[in-house]
LUMPATOR-277738 format. One record per residue (C-alpha): chain; x, y negated, z. Coordinates in nm, 4 decimals. Layout:
residues N
NODE kette       c1       c2       c3
NODE     A        X        Y        Z
...
END
This chain:
residues 441
NODE kette       c1       c2       c3
NODE     A   1.6453   0.2686  -0.1672
NODE     A   1.9572   0.4507  -0.0491
NODE     A   2.1995   0.5186   0.2339
NODE     A   2.5210   0.3182   0.2231
NODE     A   2.6916   0.5062   0.5079
NODE     A   2.6184   0.7956   0.7399
NODE     A   2.7709   1.0394   0.9867
NODE     A   2.7471   1.4189   0.9769
NODE     A   2.6497   1.6398   1.2710
NODE     A   2.6286   2.0187   1.2961
NODE     A   2.4869   2.2730   1.5388
NODE     A   2.4296   2.6433   1.5962
NODE     A   2.1053   2.5931   1.7860
NODE     A   1.9531   2.2624   1.6642
NODE     A   1.9655   2.1447   2.0288
NODE     A   2.3353   2.0815   2.0920
NODE     A   2.5046   1.8794   1.8185
NODE     A   2.8656   1.7963   1.7390
NODE     A   2.9863   1.5153   1.5156
NODE     A   3.2176   1.5895   1.2245
NODE     A   3.5430   1.4196   1.3184
NODE     A   3.8567   1.3035   1.1445
NODE     A   4.1493   1.1452   1.3276
NODE     A   3.9645   1.2446   1.6463
NODE     A   3.6729   1.0054   1.5851
NODE     A   3.3233   1.0656   1.4386
NODE     A   3.3765   1.0178   1.0665
NODE     A   3.1677   0.7713   0.8640
NODE     A   3.0970   0.8779   0.5038
NODE     A   3.0207   0.6218   0.2332
NODE     A   2.6931   0.6883   0.0517
NODE     A   2.5241   0.5593  -0.2628
NODE     A   2.5299   0.2004  -0.3840
NODE     A   2.2490   0.2669  -0.6333
NODE     A   1.9724   0.5214  -0.6996
NODE     A   2.1444   0.7301  -0.9701
NODE     A   2.5161   0.7799  -0.9034
NODE     A   2.6455   1.0976  -0.7368
NODE     A   2.8761   1.0645  -0.4361
NODE     A   3.0664   1.3809  -0.3446
NODE     A   3.2665   1.4465  -0.0281
NODE     A   3.4916   1.7433   0.0471
NODE     A   3.5502   1.8046   0.4161
NODE     A   3.9159   1.7988   0.5158
NODE     A   3.8542   2.0851   0.7584
NODE     A   3.5827   2.3489   0.7474
NODE     A   3.2956   2.3780   0.9942
NODE     A   3.0995   2.6891   1.0862
NODE     A   2.7385   2.6009   1.1487
NODE     A   2.3752   2.6973   1.1131
NODE     A   2.2237   2.3472   1.1048
NODE     A   2.3353   2.0151   0.9551
NODE     A   2.1918   1.6676   0.9989
NODE     A   2.2803   1.3230   0.8683
NODE     A   2.2759   1.0123   1.0852
NODE     A   2.2175   0.7109   0.8521
NODE     A   2.4118   0.4048   0.9657
NODE     A   2.3311   0.1531   0.6927
NODE     A   2.0533   0.1316   0.4333
NODE     A   2.0463  -0.0451   0.1009
NODE     A   2.0025  -0.4207   0.0831
NODE     A   1.6707  -0.3748  -0.0964
NODE     A   1.5331  -0.2015   0.2118
NODE     A   1.4472   0.1564   0.3039
NODE     A   1.6584   0.4690   0.3330
NODE     A   1.6469   0.7835   0.1227
NODE     A   1.8756   1.0340  -0.0488
NODE     A   1.8967   1.3732  -0.2117
NODE     A   2.1525   1.6142  -0.0748
NODE     A   2.3262   1.9335  -0.1889
NODE     A   2.5483   2.1420   0.0394
NODE     A   2.8187   2.3784  -0.0887
NODE     A   2.9698   2.6374   0.1405
NODE     A   3.0855   2.9957   0.1825
NODE     A   2.9221   3.3082   0.3147
NODE     A   3.0167   3.3735   0.6766
NODE     A   3.0247   3.7072   0.8549
NODE     A   2.9555   3.6917   1.2256
NODE     A   3.0077   3.9696   1.4809
NODE     A   2.9151   3.8526   1.8297
NODE     A   2.9172   4.0058   2.1783
NODE     A   2.7491   3.8617   2.4885
NODE     A   2.9176   3.9188   2.8267
NODE     A   2.7169   3.8717   3.1466
NODE     A   3.0106   3.8161   3.3819
NODE     A   3.0159   4.1804   3.4954
NODE     A   3.1091   4.3488   3.1664
NODE     A   3.4029   4.4082   2.9327
NODE     A   3.5096   4.5830   2.6135
NODE     A   3.8163   4.8108   2.6285
NODE     A   4.0179   4.8803   2.3133
NODE     A   4.2007   5.2048   2.3832
NODE     A   4.5169   5.3007   2.1977
NODE     A   4.5753   5.6382   2.0367
NODE     A   4.8962   5.6827   2.2363
NODE     A   4.9803   5.6224   2.6024
NODE     A   5.1461   5.2880   2.5299
NODE     A   5.2132   5.0635   2.2354
NODE     A   5.5142   4.8385   2.1831
NODE     A   5.4842   4.5520   1.9355
NODE     A   5.7068   4.2675   1.8183
NODE     A   5.4174   4.1005   1.6379
NODE     A   5.0661   4.0224   1.7652
NODE     A   4.7794   3.8263   1.6148
NODE     A   4.4657   3.7674   1.8230
NODE     A   4.1826   3.5505   1.6928
NODE     A   3.8363   3.4823   1.8322
NODE     A   3.5691   3.2226   1.8903
NODE     A   3.4004   3.1772   2.2258
NODE     A   3.1411   2.9704   2.4052
NODE     A   3.0709   2.9604   2.7758
NODE     A   2.9247   2.7512   3.0560
NODE     A   3.1713   2.8927   3.3105
NODE     A   3.5022   2.7208   3.3842
NODE     A   3.6760   3.0453   3.4860
NODE     A   3.6986   3.3902   3.3287
NODE     A   3.9316   3.6392   3.1590
NODE     A   3.8932   3.6729   2.7819
NODE     A   4.1855   3.9040   2.6960
NODE     A   4.4201   4.1141   2.9086
NODE     A   4.6733   4.3893   2.8568
NODE     A   4.9659   4.5123   3.0669
NODE     A   5.2340   4.7770   3.0790
NODE     A   5.3872   4.9763   3.3625
NODE     A   5.7291   4.8151   3.3160
NODE     A   5.5817   4.4707   3.3872
NODE     A   5.4858   4.3358   3.0438
NODE     A   5.1493   4.1624   3.0117
NODE     A   4.9403   3.9251   2.8054
NODE     A   4.6413   3.7373   2.9521
NODE     A   4.4126   3.4783   2.7982
NODE     A   4.1733   3.3178   3.0464
NODE     A   3.9677   3.0106   3.1228
NODE     A   4.1037   2.8087   3.4144
NODE     A   3.8996   2.5068   3.5256
NODE     A   3.7634   2.4616   3.1766
NODE     A   4.1012   2.4985   3.0021
NODE     A   4.2498   2.7989   2.8214
NODE     A   4.5602   2.9537   2.9745
NODE     A   4.7846   3.2008   2.7910
NODE     A   5.0203   3.4055   3.0112
NODE     A   5.2943   3.6176   2.8526
NODE     A   5.5724   3.8337   2.9882
NODE     A   5.8002   4.0539   2.7791
NODE     A   6.0413   4.1606   3.0562
NODE     A   6.0202   4.3753   3.3665
NODE     A   5.9167   4.2634   3.7149
NODE     A   5.7503   3.9322   3.6308
NODE     A   5.6266   3.6989   3.8971
NODE     A   5.2557   3.6337   3.9252
NODE     A   5.1324   3.4324   3.6271
NODE     A   4.9724   3.0942   3.6839
NODE     A   4.9987   2.7768   3.4768
NODE     A   4.9481   2.4229   3.5998
NODE     A   5.0645   2.2042   3.3137
NODE     A   5.0024   2.1558   2.9428
NODE     A   5.3654   2.2445   2.8658
NODE     A   5.5105   2.5955   2.8865
NODE     A   5.5861   2.6839   3.2481
NODE     A   5.8326   2.9590   3.3323
NODE     A   5.8638   3.1435   3.6591
NODE     A   6.1162   3.4224   3.6452
NODE     A   6.0643   3.5713   3.3000
NODE     A   5.6995   3.4895   3.2372
NODE     A   5.5590   3.1956   3.0400
NODE     A   5.2249   3.0201   3.0787
NODE     A   5.0676   2.7588   2.8509
NODE     A   4.7467   2.5579   2.9011
NODE     A   4.5458   2.4072   2.6140
NODE     A   4.2105   2.2356   2.5722
NODE     A   3.9844   2.0537   2.8141
NODE     A   3.6205   2.0932   2.9230
NODE     A   3.5896   2.4119   2.7187
NODE     A   3.2990   2.5249   2.9385
NODE     A   3.0625   2.3020   2.7370
NODE     A   2.8616   2.5879   2.5799
NODE     A   2.9940   2.4959   2.2354
NODE     A   3.1938   2.7238   2.0086
NODE     A   3.5734   2.7009   2.0298
NODE     A   3.8283   2.8762   1.8069
NODE     A   4.1391   3.0503   1.9414
NODE     A   4.4387   3.1895   1.7515
NODE     A   4.7440   3.3537   1.9109
NODE     A   5.0355   3.4441   1.6808
NODE     A   5.3472   3.6018   1.8264
NODE     A   5.6612   3.7232   1.6482
NODE     A   5.9351   3.8352   1.8854
NODE     A   5.9748   3.5455   2.1309
NODE     A   5.8151   3.2800   1.9099
NODE     A   5.4464   3.2080   1.9855
NODE     A   5.1907   2.9800   1.8229
NODE     A   4.8893   2.9181   2.0462
NODE     A   4.5973   2.7282   1.8867
NODE     A   4.2712   2.6120   2.0472
NODE     A   4.0413   2.4459   1.7958
NODE     A   4.2886   2.2250   1.6027
NODE     A   4.5450   2.1797   1.8808
NODE     A   4.8539   2.4029   1.8520
NODE     A   5.1338   2.4640   2.1015
NODE     A   5.4576   2.6244   1.9764
NODE     A   5.6795   2.7870   2.2385
NODE     A   5.9268   3.0670   2.3055
NODE     A   5.8873   3.3316   2.5731
NODE     A   6.1488   3.3772   2.8433
NODE     A   6.3744   3.6763   2.9040
NODE     A   6.5787   3.9086   2.6828
NODE     A   6.3146   4.1363   2.5314
NODE     A   6.1333   4.0774   2.2012
NODE     A   5.8599   4.3397   2.2279
NODE     A   5.5342   4.3483   2.4247
NODE     A   5.4632   4.6883   2.5773
NODE     A   5.1002   4.7517   2.6750
NODE     A   4.9789   5.0794   2.8258
NODE     A   4.6561   5.2573   2.7355
NODE     A   4.4278   4.9650   2.6431
NODE     A   4.3495   4.5992   2.5929
NODE     A   4.0473   4.4590   2.7768
NODE     A   3.8214   4.1801   2.6553
NODE     A   3.5933   3.9916   2.8948
NODE     A   3.7546   4.1059   3.2188
NODE     A   4.0195   4.3216   3.3894
NODE     A   3.8544   4.6440   3.5156
NODE     A   4.0071   4.8054   3.8229
NODE     A   4.1197   5.1590   3.7293
NODE     A   3.9146   5.4303   3.8942
NODE     A   3.6486   5.1880   4.0206
NODE     A   3.3770   5.1341   3.7561
NODE     A   3.2159   4.7916   3.7711
NODE     A   3.5012   4.6453   3.9818
NODE     A   3.7232   4.3759   3.8311
NODE     A   4.0534   4.2247   3.9432
NODE     A   3.9766   3.8689   3.8333
NODE     A   3.6703   3.6600   3.7533
NODE     A   3.5104   3.7859   3.4346
NODE     A   3.4239   3.5914   3.1246
NODE     A   3.0561   3.4913   3.1089
NODE     A   2.9484   3.3878   2.7607
NODE     A   2.9764   3.4909   2.3952
NODE     A   3.2688   3.6054   2.1824
NODE     A   3.2574   3.6012   1.8024
NODE     A   3.4785   3.7618   1.5374
NODE     A   3.7264   3.9072   1.7854
NODE     A   4.0298   4.0459   1.6010
NODE     A   4.3378   4.2138   1.7435
NODE     A   4.6142   4.2798   1.4861
NODE     A   4.3541   4.2992   1.2092
NODE     A   4.1105   4.5210   1.4027
NODE     A   3.7549   4.3864   1.4314
NODE     A   3.6903   4.4847   1.7934
NODE     A   3.3244   4.3809   1.8133
NODE     A   3.2372   4.5532   1.4854
NODE     A   3.3965   4.8750   1.6150
NODE     A   3.1996   4.8439   1.9385
NODE     A   2.8732   4.7957   1.7473
NODE     A   2.9465   5.1108   1.5432
NODE     A   3.0270   5.3012   1.8653
NODE     A   3.3794   5.3924   1.7590
NODE     A   3.5601   5.6111   2.0163
NODE     A   3.8474   5.3612   2.0483
NODE     A   3.6100   5.1112   2.2136
NODE     A   3.4763   5.1697   2.5641
NODE     A   3.2059   4.9439   2.7078
NODE     A   3.2005   4.8474   3.0761
NODE     A   2.8725   4.7043   3.2061
NODE     A   2.6143   4.5344   2.9864
NODE     A   2.7538   4.4001   2.6585
NODE     A   2.4926   4.3010   2.4000
NODE     A   2.5582   4.2227   2.0348
NODE     A   2.3511   3.9097   2.0030
NODE     A   2.4255   3.5706   2.1504
NODE     A   2.1440   3.4113   2.3453
NODE     A   2.0264   3.0787   2.2022
NODE     A   1.9022   2.9561   2.5385
NODE     A   2.1129   2.6571   2.6350
NODE     A   2.1075   2.3963   2.9066
NODE     A   2.0379   2.0396   2.8092
NODE     A   2.2993   1.7998   2.9390
NODE     A   2.2458   1.4260   2.9503
NODE     A   2.5551   1.2128   2.8898
NODE     A   2.5647   0.8593   3.0306
NODE     A   2.8135   0.6634   2.8179
NODE     A   2.7253   0.3070   2.9074
NODE     A   2.7906   0.2124   3.2675
NODE     A   2.5043  -0.0364   3.3064
NODE     A   2.2244   0.0271   3.0575
NODE     A   2.1715   0.4066   3.0535
NODE     A   1.9423   0.5826   3.2963
NODE     A   1.6590   0.8338   3.3259
NODE     A   1.3435   0.7957   3.5343
NODE     A   1.1929   1.1158   3.6757
NODE     A   0.8466   1.0793   3.8342
NODE     A   0.7824   1.3392   4.1044
NODE     A   0.4624   1.5228   4.1875
NODE     A   0.2542   1.4509   4.4950
NODE     A   0.3587   1.6353   4.8084
NODE     A   0.3513   1.6075   5.1835
NODE     A   0.6555   1.7764   5.3310
NODE     A   0.9526   1.5920   5.1935
NODE     A   1.1850   1.5416   4.8993
NODE     A   1.4316   1.7772   4.7316
NODE     A   1.6708   1.6823   4.4498
NODE     A   1.9122   1.9387   4.3071
NODE     A   2.1412   1.8757   4.0090
NODE     A   2.4759   1.9562   3.8475
NODE     A   2.7095   1.6843   3.7238
NODE     A   3.0628   1.6249   3.6121
NODE     A   3.2666   1.3111   3.5621
NODE     A   3.6225   1.1773   3.5627
NODE     A   3.5180   0.8440   3.7112
NODE     A   3.5712   0.7708   4.0790
NODE     A   3.2761   0.5324   4.1155
NODE     A   2.9135   0.5233   4.0017
NODE     A   2.5592   0.5921   4.1170
NODE     A   2.4116   0.9354   4.0426
NODE     A   2.0591   0.8581   4.1528
NODE     A   1.8370   0.6424   4.3706
NODE     A   1.4917   0.7189   4.5150
NODE     A   1.2556   0.4497   4.6527
NODE     A   1.1108   0.5754   4.9835
NODE     A   0.8711   0.2862   5.0493
NODE     A   0.6824   0.0338   4.8370
NODE     A   0.7054  -0.3420   4.8413
NODE     A   0.9375  -0.6184   4.7183
NODE     A   1.2318  -0.4785   4.9205
NODE     A   1.1703  -0.1041   4.9396
NODE     A   1.3880   0.1331   5.1382
NODE     A   1.5845   0.3607   4.9053
NODE     A   1.7889   0.6776   4.9268
NODE     A   2.1013   0.6429   4.7106
NODE     A   2.3591   0.9041   4.6050
NODE     A   2.6785   0.7219   4.5114
NODE     A   3.0288   0.8109   4.3933
NODE     A   3.2819   0.5972   4.5755
NODE     A   3.6543   0.6629   4.5602
NODE     A   3.5878   1.0078   4.4112
NODE     A   3.3661   1.1252   4.7019
NODE     A   2.9880   1.1466   4.7289
NODE     A   2.8069   0.9132   4.9687
NODE     A   2.4402   0.9438   5.0628
NODE     A   2.3003   0.6092   5.1798
NODE     A   1.9724   0.4888   5.3251
NODE     A   1.9305   0.1263   5.2251
NODE     A   1.6533  -0.0665   5.3979
NODE     A   1.6804  -0.4448   5.3554
NODE     A   1.7326  -0.6622   5.5436
NODE     A   1.8683  -0.4104   5.7938
NODE     A   2.2071  -0.2445   5.7611
NODE     A   2.2781   0.0595   5.5451
NODE     A   2.3136   0.4031   5.7010
NODE     A   2.5329   0.6512   5.5110
NODE     A   2.7157   0.9835   5.5259
NODE     A   2.9749   1.1339   5.2927
NODE     A   3.1189   1.4791   5.2192
NODE     A   3.4877   1.3890   5.1861
NODE     A   3.5241   1.6323   4.8951
NODE     A   3.6747   1.4884   4.5755
NODE     A   3.4433   1.5533   4.2796
NODE     A   3.5816   1.3296   4.0004
NODE     A   3.7823   1.6158   3.8458
NODE     A   3.5826   1.6805   3.5266
NODE     A   3.4389   2.0046   3.6708
NODE     A   3.0723   2.0880   3.7239
NODE     A   2.9544   2.0285   4.0811
NODE     A   2.6230   2.1308   4.2337
NODE     A   2.4557   1.8686   4.4542
NODE     A   2.1525   1.9198   4.6767
NODE     A   1.9793   1.6341   4.8608
NODE     A   1.6853   1.7147   5.0884
NODE     A   1.4646   1.4880   5.2970
NODE     A   1.2451   1.6541   5.5576
NODE     A   1.1370   1.6036   5.9175
NODE     A   1.2993   1.2587   5.9419
NODE     A   1.6364   1.3904   5.8286
NODE     A   1.8266   1.3655   5.5003
NODE     A   2.0964   1.6184   5.4101
NODE     A   2.3652   1.6277   5.1408
NODE     A   2.5358   1.9473   5.0253
NODE     A   2.8014   1.9827   4.7539
NODE     A   2.8816   2.3167   4.5892
NODE     A   2.6801   2.5067   4.8527
NODE     A   2.9035   2.3839   5.1342
NODE     A   2.7697   2.3014   5.4807
NODE     A   2.5471   1.9913   5.4482
NODE     A   2.6024   1.6559   5.6176
NODE     A   2.2906   1.5096   5.7822
NODE     A   2.1577   1.1645   5.8757
NODE     A   1.8355   1.0332   6.0307
NODE     A   1.5650   0.8733   5.8124
NODE     A   1.3060   0.7928   6.0791
NODE     A   0.9534   0.6937   5.9693
NODE     A   1.0209   0.7109   5.5971
NODE     A   0.9146   1.0691   5.5198
NODE     A   0.5627   0.9963   5.6464
NODE     A   0.4989   0.7554   5.3577
NODE     A   0.6439   0.9846   5.0880
NODE     A   0.3644   1.0759   4.8492
NODE     A   0.4752   0.9742   4.5030
NODE     A   0.8033   0.8232   4.3897
NODE     A   1.0544   0.8213   4.1039
NODE     A   1.4109   0.9515   4.0902
NODE     A   1.6324   0.7160   3.8881
NODE     A   1.9329   0.9014   3.7449
NODE     A   2.2545   0.7265   3.6432
NODE     A   2.1217   0.3793   3.7150
NODE     A   2.4436   0.1866   3.7867
NODE     A   2.7990   0.2444   3.6632
NODE     A   2.7765   0.6236   3.6379
NODE     A   2.9597   0.7647   3.3359
NODE     A   2.9473   1.1407   3.2942
NODE     A   2.7114   1.4334   3.2402
NODE     A   2.4113   1.5559   3.4366
NODE     A   2.2824   1.9010   3.3489
NODE     A   1.9206   2.0136   3.3285
NODE     A   1.9656   2.2417   3.6287
NODE     A   1.8316   1.9479   3.8293
NODE     A   1.5098   1.9817   4.0234
NODE     A   1.3140   1.7046   4.1889
NODE     A   0.9976   1.7400   4.3894
NODE     A   0.8113   1.5989   4.6828
NODE     A   0.7091   1.9489   4.7856
NODE     A   1.0159   2.0603   4.9791
NODE     A   0.9097   2.4222   5.0121
NODE     A   0.8419   2.4754   4.6401
NODE     A   1.0330   2.2494   4.4013
NODE     A   0.8778   2.2399   4.0564
NODE     A   1.0662   2.4653   3.8100
NODE     A   1.0252   2.2339   3.5116
NODE     A   0.9627   1.8672   3.4607
NODE     A   0.9183   1.6006   3.1965
NODE     A   1.1752   1.3224   3.1981
NODE     A   1.1031   0.9759   3.0701
NODE     A   1.3871   0.7467   2.9714
NODE     A   1.4481   0.4031   2.8375
NODE     A   1.5128   0.4111   2.4646
NODE     A   1.8792   0.3242   2.4522
NODE     A   2.1562   0.4090   2.2030
NODE     A   2.4067   0.4931   2.4770
NODE     A   2.2075   0.7827   2.6205
NODE     A   2.2926   1.1127   2.4548
NODE     A   2.1342   1.4552   2.4930
NODE     A   2.4081   1.7111   2.4385
END
């Protein structure tokens, strides 16, 4: 009995797991070839985790799987702060302004929001530094000279407008998993690292120093003189081990040091409540079946999804019984969402939103069937409507099939499905086919 090979996964919550990777692929570790020998592996890069699990890939030829395991690691100190999207921590300097030629900022973060300011500081002469989430990527904006233009980045390479520089790193960082960030600046030379991806660049202009007045803000940019008002969208999520030039900002905030001022509600524990996302990797064999409760007034389906693919079916709902039932189908076609009523052998009736949604961002979709009408709304925009005459009268019990054909992407557990239009059920049990290409993230 033994395990010839396995993969390693780790998690902070025991619900959302990440695979240990080398060369950007899940790494397969060789195991024992007999019952007595010791096989030791040293990880090429460290992981910070609360839970570990092994995924056996191959058992011994004699049959059965079993092993004994010892884990060696290091003690880890964690200082966390939870921001609710309307809060911030301000690190106030002892003098009116501070001018530095060297800066080191390090932190870990996790968030479900694609936008939000993590770090910001600025000076009256025009200097600034901003670290923010933009569409699920991290953007670093720097200016060391006066009168900079407004800072926005649109490419993975350094972009310069006037004297400011912007750099974008990472992708889909709003996945509610922990990500590490390190910013190292000496004069004009900057190293910007997100997880294990590093961008080296030089700032524009003539100056070498960064002049910041009064304070650095973390989690948002408060508007001076207007408590609770912020200039940009705030960060909503958790920060861990936030250091600025060797100062442990969160630890100082927890000990109520006078240099740290709290705006709004910042708590020093990170909520373990997480959404459950379902990832459809195989385009033909992965799907979920969601039986609905009995109702009389109609059908309501509400979900969040994201994908890079331009085509695929998000869900289908049989509206009548029989060998050729009429079905309501929500389909991605050419990057847009189409809602179709298919009733063989008659023609298909359909409407579409025209909005492109294959951009890797989360999109909220609501489909409602009531009073012989079906409506489709995307991201709370004005719905498009079509007639579904005579079908709502027979709606009593049906099943919502998610990701049935060619859909590759994620659907989040914010979805609701019910036959009681006025009161959709808040929770549900989902049944699925047992299939190796269906992952719960």
